[in-house]
C-alpha positions in Angstrom: -19.0 -52.7 -48.5 -19.4 -49.1 -50.5 -21.8 -48.4 -47.0 -19.2 -49.5 -44.2 -16.4 -48.1 -46.4 -18.5 -44.2 -46.3 -18.6 -44.9 -42.4 -15.4 -45.4 -42.3 -14.1 -42.4 -44.4 -16.1 -39.8 -42.2 -15.4 -41.5 -39.0 -11.6 -40.9 -39.7 -12.5 -37.5 -40.8 -14.2 -36.4 -37.6 -11.3 -38.3 -35.7 -8.0 -36.7 -37.2 -8.1 -33.3 -38.2 -5.1 -33.5 -40.3 -6.8 -35.1 -42.9 -8.8 -31.8 -44.2 -5.7 -29.6 -44.9 -5.3 -31.2 -48.7 -8.8 -29.9 -48.9 -8.0 -26.9 -47.4 -4.9 -26.6 -49.8 -6.4 -27.6 -52.7 -9.6 -25.2 -51.9 -7.1 -22.4 -51.9 -5.2 -23.4 -54.9 -8.9 -23.6 -56.9 -9.4 -20.2 -56.0 -6.0 -18.6 -57.0 -6.9 -20.7 -60.2 -10.3 -18.8 -61.0 -8.7 -15.7 -59.5 -6.1 -15.9 -62.1 -8.0 -17.0 -65.1 -10.0 -13.9 -64.1 -7.3 -11.2 -64.1 -4.6 -13.4 -66.5 -5.9 -15.9 -68.9 -5.3 -19.2 -69.5 -1.5 -18.8 -70.5 -1.2 -18.4 -66.7 -2.9 -20.7 -65.2 -2.3 -23.7 -67.2 1.5 -22.8 -65.6 0.2 -22.7 -62.1 -2.1 -25.5 -62.5 0.7 -28.0 -62.9 2.8 -26.5 -59.9 -0.5 -26.9 -58.0 -1.2 -30.3 -59.2 2.2 -31.6 -57.6 1.9 -29.8 -54.6 -1.5 -31.0 -54.2 -0.4 -34.5 -54.7 2.6 -34.3 -52.1 0.0 -33.2 -49.5 -2.4 -36.3 -50.8 0.4 -39.0 -50.3 0.7 -37.5 -46.4 -3.1 -37.8 -46.1 -2.9 -41.6 -47.4 0.2 -42.2 -44.9 -1.8 -40.7 -42.0 -4.5 -43.2 -43.0 -2.4 -46.2 -43.3 -0.6 -46.2 -39.8 -3.8 -44.6 -38.2 -1.8 -42.3 -37.4 -2.3 -38.2 -37.2 0.7 -36.3 -36.1 2.3 -33.7 -38.4 5.5 -35.9 -38.5 3.7 -38.7 -40.3 2.1 -36.7 -42.1 5.4 -35.1 -43.8 7.0 -38.5 -43.8 4.5 -40.1 -45.3 4.7 -37.3 -48.1 8.4 -37.5 -48.8 8.9 -41.4 -48.6 6.0 -41.5 -51.2 5.0 -39.0 -53.6 7.3 -40.5 -56.6 5.8 -43.9 -55.5 2.7 -42.0 -56.3 3.5 -39.8 -59.1 5.8 -42.5 -61.4 3.0 -44.9 -61.8 0.5 -42.1 -62.5 2.7 -40.9 -65.3 3.5 -44.4 -66.7 -0.5 -44.5 -67.2 -0.7 -41.2 -68.5 2.2 -42.4 -70.9 0.6 -45.7 -71.7 -3.2 -43.7 -72.6 -0.8 -41.3 -75.1 0.9 -44.1 -77.1 -2.3 -45.4 -77.3 -3.7 -42.7 -79.2 -0.9 -42.1 -80.9 -0.9 -45.3 -82.6 -4.7 -45.4 -83.1 -3.7 -42.5 -85.1 -1.0 -43.6 -86.7 -2.8 -46.7 -87.5 -6.1 -44.9 -88.6 -3.3 -42.4 -91.3 -2.0 -46.0 -92.9 -5.4 -46.9 -93.6 -6.0 -43.8 -95.8 -8.8 -42.6 -93.4 -9.3 -39.4 -91.5 -11.7 -40.2 -88.2 -14.0 -37.9 -87.6 -15.1 -36.3 -84.1 -17.8 -38.8 -83.2 -15.1 -41.8 -83.9 -12.1 -40.4 -82.2 -14.8 -39.6 -79.1 -15.7 -43.0 -79.0 -12.1 -44.4 -78.8 -11.1 -41.9 -76.1 -14.0 -43.2 -73.9 -13.7 -46.5 -75.1 -10.1 -46.4 -74.1 -10.0 -44.5 -71.2 -12.3 -45.2 -69.1 -11.7 -48.9 -68.7 -8.1 -47.7 -68.1 -8.6 -45.3 -65.6 -11.1 -47.8 -64.3 -8.8 -50.8 -62.9 -5.8 -48.6 -62.5 -7.9 -46.9 -60.0 -6.3 -47.4 -57.0 -2.7 -47.7 -57.9 -2.1 -45.0 -55.5 -3.7 -46.5 -52.6 -1.7 -50.1 -53.4 2.0 -47.6 -53.4 1.7 -46.3 -50.0 -1.0 -48.7 -48.3 1.5 -52.1 -49.7 4.4 -50.4 -50.6 4.5 -51.6 -54.2 6.4 -50.4 -56.8 5.7 -48.9 -59.8 4.4 -51.9 -61.8 3.1 -53.6 -58.9 0.6 -50.8 -57.9 -0.8 -51.0 -61.1 -0.7 -54.8 -60.9 -2.3 -54.4 -57.4 -5.5 -52.2 -58.4 -6.0 -54.5 -62.0 -5.8 -57.4 -60.1 -8.6 -56.1 -56.9 -10.9 -54.0 -59.6 -11.2 -56.8 -61.8 -12.4 -59.3 -58.7 -14.6 -56.4 -56.9 -16.4 -55.4 -60.3 -19.5 -54.8 -59.0 -18.4 -53.3 -55.8 -16.1 -50.9 -57.6 -19.0 -49.7 -60.0 -20.8 -49.1 -56.8 -18.2 -46.6 -55.6 -18.0 -45.3 -58.2 -21.9 -44.7 -58.0 -21.8 -43.4 -54.5 -18.5 -41.1 -55.3 -20.8 -39.6 -58.2 -23.8 -38.9 -55.9 -21.9 -37.4 -53.4 -20.0 -35.0 -56.1 -23.5 -34.0 -57.4 -25.2 -33.5 -53.8 -22.2 -30.8 -53.1 -21.6 -29.2 -56.3 -25.5 -28.7 -56.9 -25.8 -27.4 -53.2 -22.8 -25.3 -53.9 -24.4 -24.4 -57.7 -27.9 -23.3 -55.6 -26.0 -21.1 -53.6 -23.8 -18.9 -55.8 -26.9 -18.4 -58.2 -28.8 -17.4 -55.4 -26.3 -14.8 -53.9 -25.8 -13.6 -57.4 -29.2 -13.4 -58.6 -29.3 -10.5 -59.7 -26.3 -10.5 -61.8 -27.8 -13.3 -63.5 -30.9 -12.2 -63.9 -30.5 -10.8 -67.6 -29.7 -14.2 -68.3 -33.4 -15.4 -67.9 -34.3 -12.4 -70.5 -31.4 -13.9 -73.4 -32.7 -15.0 -76.7 -31.0 -18.6 -78.3 -29.0 -16.9 -79.8 -28.0 -14.9 -76.9 -27.5 -18.1 -75.0 -25.1 -19.9 -78.2 -22.7 -17.1 -78.5 -22.2 -16.5 -74.9 -18.7 -17.0 -73.4 -16.9 -17.1 -70.4 -15.3 -13.2 -71.1 -19.3 -12.1 -70.7 -19.7 -14.4 -68.0 -17.0 -12.6 -66.2 -18.5 -9.1 -66.9 -22.1 -9.8 -66.0 -20.9 -10.9 -62.4 -17.9 -8.2 -61.8 -15.7 -8.0 -58.8 -18.0 -9.3 -56.5 -19.0 -12.5 -58.1 -15.6 -13.0 -58.9 -15.1 -13.3 -55.0 -18.1 -15.3 -54.4 -16.8 -17.7 -57.0 -13.6 -18.1 -55.8 -15.0 -19.1 -52.1 -17.8 -21.3 -53.2 -14.5 -23.4 -55.8 -12.8 -23.7 -52.2 -15.7 -24.8 -50.4 -16.1 -27.4 -52.9 -12.7 -28.7 -52.9 -12.7 -28.6 -49.0 -15.5 -30.6 -49.1 -15.0 -32.9 -51.5 -11.3 -34.0 -51.7 -10.9 -35.4 -48.2 -13.8 -36.7 -48.5 -12.9 -39.2 -51.6 -9.9 -39.8 -50.7 -10.7 -41.0 -47.3 -13.9 -43.1 -48.9 -11.0 -44.8 -51.7 -8.7 -45.6 -48.9 -11.3 -46.9 -46.7 -13.2 -48.5 -50.1 -9.6 -50.3 -50.7 -8.6 -51.7 -47.3 -11.9 -53.5 -47.1 -11.8 -54.7 -50.4 -8.2 -56.1 -49.6 -9.2 -57.8 -47.1 -12.0 -59.6 -48.8 -9.7 -60.2 -51.7 -7.0 -61.9 -49.3 -9.9 -64.1 -47.9 -10.8 -65.6 -51.6 -7.5 -65.9 -51.8 -7.0 -68.2 -48.8 -10.1 -70.5 -49.6 -9.2 -70.7 -53.8 -6.1 -70.9 -53.5 -4.3 -72.7 -50.3 -5.7 -74.8 -47.4 -4.8 -75.7 -44.0 -2.7 -78.7 -42.5 -3.6 -80.9 -39.6 -2.2 -77.5 -37.1 -4.6 -75.4 -38.1 -1.2 -73.5 -40.3 -2.2 -72.0 -43.7 0.4 -72.9 -46.7 -1.1 -71.1 -50.1 -0.5 -72.9 -53.4 
C-alpha cells in the first residue's frame, strides 16, 4: 500500500505540473522568512509566518482539489482553494484548541495537587498527548476535501481510518521520514560544500566555544553570500518536499479508504440473491 501510493504520487507530480505551485510558493516563503530573520529578527518573522501559513494552506487545498478531481486546470485549482479553505482550516483550529485545553487542564491539575512539574515530565506529557493525537487526525484535511466532510466528520474519518490501518500508517510515516531525511541530508551536504571555506573555523572551535555558539554568530560567519545560499537551499527543500509529501499523503489516503470500504463491506453487510449489497 505505501509503496504503491508513493508511485502514484510521483506519477501525479509528473503528469500535473500544477501540483508544484504550493511547493514553488512555499519555497519562496521559506527563503523570505530566512532573509527576514537575518535582517529584522524574530518579531517580524513570526508575523510573516502566520500570514504565509494561511496563504500556503489556501494553495494546498487547491492542490488537493486537483488531485480529487484528477483535473489539472487552473480553474479547478482556484475553485477548490476557495471551496475547501475553511473546510480544512476549521478542523485544524479545533485540533489545536483541543490540545491547548488538554495542556491547560494538566497544568491546573498539577497546581491543585501542589506539584510543580519538571521539564522532563512536561516533555513526556507533551509527546504522550500530541503524537497520538496528531497521528490519529493526520488525514483530516484529505477527508475534508476528498469526501466533502465537515469539521468533526473529517476528524472522525481520519481517526477511524488510522485506527483501522495502524501498521500501514506507521509504514507511511516511516517512508515519509526517510524521504525528508534524504532530501534534507542531500541539501545540507550541498550547503556545507558551498560554504566550506566560511564554515572551516568551526572545526577549530573548542567545546566551550561550541556551547556558546549562537545563531547570530552563524549569521556573522556565513555573511551575505551564505545568507543567499541558505535561502536557495531552503527554497529547494520546500519545493521538493511539500508537493511530494502531500501527493503521497493523498494517494495513500485513497488506497486506505478503498481498502477500508472493502473491509466494511465484508464485515457489516451481505449480498442478496440478485447480487445487491445491503449494509447492516
